[in-house]
N, C-alpha and C positions, 0 to 999 in steps of 0.2 A: 819406725816402729812397724816390724812384719805381724802382718793376718794373718794369722793360720783357718786356713778352712778343711773341717777334718770331714771325710765322711766314708761310715765306717762300712763293713764290706755286705755283699749277702745274709737277711734275716738280721741282721742289729740295728740299732738307734744309738742317735747322738750321746747317750749312756756311755756308752762302750768306751768311750773315752777319758773319762772319768779320774780316772789313776795318772792319762798323759796334758790337762788340759793345767792340775793347779802351776806344771813346770815351768810347761810355759808361760805363763801368765806373768810367774816370779825373774823371769828372765825379763821383762818388761814388752811383753806382745801381747794384740791384738789376740785372741783365740773364741776360732767359731763353728763350736759341731752342730752335726745339721744330718738331720734328724726326712730320708729320703721318705716321701711320697708311698701309702699304701706299710710299714714299718712302724713296728712301736709303740706310741702313740700317734703315728697320725696312721696306724689299721684302719680298711675300710673306706679311706682315699684311693680313689682309681691310678694306677701308674702307668705306664709304657715306659719306656727306657727314657723316652726325650723328655719325659714329664723330667726323669729325675734331672737329665743334664739343668731343665729348667733351673731344680728347685737349688741345682749348686750356683749354676748361674745368677738369682735373683737372692738368693743369700750376698753375692759380693754387692750386687748393683743398689738391693734395697736397702744397706748402709754403707752403699757408696767408700765400698773398702777400696783399698786400694797399698800397692809392696804386698800379691796375695804369693800366698803359698799353698794352695791346692792339695791336700792331702787323699788321696786315694787310696783303700786297702780292698783287696779281691777283687772281687766281678767291681766296687764303683769304680775303678782304675780306667773305667769304660765311660762313664759319663763326666769323670772329670777331668780327663782326657781331650773328650770332647767339650766340657764347657771353658778349659782352658783354651780354646783357642777363639773363645763368643764373649771372655771377658778382656780381649785384649792389651793396654798396653797396665791395665790396671794387673796382670799377672810380673810375680818376681821369675814363681818357678814352681813347678810339678813335682811332687814327691810320692811316685809308686810304690803303695809296702804292699809286698809281695802278690804284686796285683798282674789283673787282666790288665789289657792294656788295648783301646780299640783301632778299628782296621776301617776303613768304607766300604761298606756296605754290607762288611760283618757283623755275626753278633755273638750272644755270650760263648750259644751253645755250639756256634758253625766250627768258633776256635777253641773245640774242646770235643775230637771228634769222639774221643774213645769215652767220651763217657754222652754225646748226645740225645743218643736212645733214653737212655734211663734218666735223666736229665728230664725229658719231652712226657717220656712214659709219668714222670711219680707228678709232673705236674699237672696232665693230665687227671692222675688216678687223686686228685688233691684241689677241686674245685676253682683246680686257673692259677694253685699253691705252691713253688718248694716249698716242700715240710724242712725244718730244721733238722739240722743235726744230732743225735741224745750225746749223753755221755760218753761211751762209746768206742766215741768217731772219733775223741780227741788224742783221746790216745798216741803218746809219742810224739809232742809237742810241747812241752816243758808246760804245762800248765799242772798247776798242783791241783784239788780236792776241792776248794773253795775258787782257785781262778774258773775252774772246770766248773762250778753250781755257778758261778756269775756269769758268764758267759752262757748256760743251757738258758737260766731266766729272762733276763733281757734278750732275746728269742725269739724270732713272731713271723709262721709264713711267712715265703717270698712271693713279686707275684710275676708272674710266669713272665708276663708278659716284651716286664722287663730283661728277659733273659735270652728274647727269642725277635724280639727286635731289631730293626739293622741298627750299627754307629753308622754316624753320619758325617764326616770330616769335611773341608776345602783347601788344606793345604798339608802336607807332609806329616808325621810324628814326630818326628827324626829333627823339624825345626824348631821344637821348644826347647827350653832349658831345663832339664829333670832329673833326677834324685832316682835311680831303682830301687829297692829296698828288698835282697831278698835272704827270705830266715830258709838256714841251712839246714834246720831238723825237715823244710817241706818237701825238702828236698838242693840238690850239692849247686844246680845251675841250674841259670833263666833259663827260659822256652826257646827255643830259634829265633823264634820274633823276639823277641827283645834284644837277643844279643845279637841284630843286628841292627838295631837301636842302639843298644851302648859301644858301637864303635865310632858310630858319630863323634863327633865334634862338643853332641851340648849337652850328651848324659850320661851321665857317672854315677858307674854301680856302689853300692851298700851292702855288705853282709851283716850278718845278726846272728848270734848262734843263740839262736830259738828254734819256733813252728811259727805255722803261719798265721797265726791269733798273739800280738808282739806286744799290744795294745794292753794285755790280759797278765802277759807271760812275764814283762822286761818295759814297765812301762817309766824306768826311768830311765833307762838306756835306746828307746826308741824317742823317748822327747829331746837325747843330747842330737842322738842321731837328726831329728831334723828341726832342729838350730842349728848344728850345720851345713843343714843343705839349704837355710834361710841365707844365712852368708858370703855361699857361693855369687860367684857373677851370675846375671840374669841375663832376660831378654833386650 
């Protein structure tokens, strides 16, 4: 039995996975959606990026999980990628869902040079938090009006320190067994750093014909992708 640990991206908590979870359960697996510190029902809890890494590691260790597939969406690929190497032989695979990936000594904003000034200015103007997107920001992402409404209702301001603090890795990310899910409505090609990782033997590319939030726009299809990833050889 695989144990799926699901971590949504910026602004979102564990409820983002509510339409994916039943499919994974029905296939006989354990499912553990995580709300990172400072978000959703944990709003108000102080958090930096290493807090989020520890949130994920603690979930795995506290529940004594093994054969773990870590799933990190968007921003959460950064803490998930770091947590993956820290849980050792408990890890089966990492799945990055249209995600940023960590680089030792680099932060979320340093990996997004064209948007760094915008994000840092927004954090400074909003009391140390990155404010959530509004309904208009989800256009062209394959979402219905109802799905956008759910996404907006489930979003909370994102702790800014998690976006500006550097990642810490002790070995090359390409050594991890990984699947990268590229959502094509959010761009036809992986970023250059992800493309370089996909050129290695341990990373697999999967494409989805949807936007950046597939747990809302195509939850059943995403569940199938995760189940398929769990069947691939791990570490």
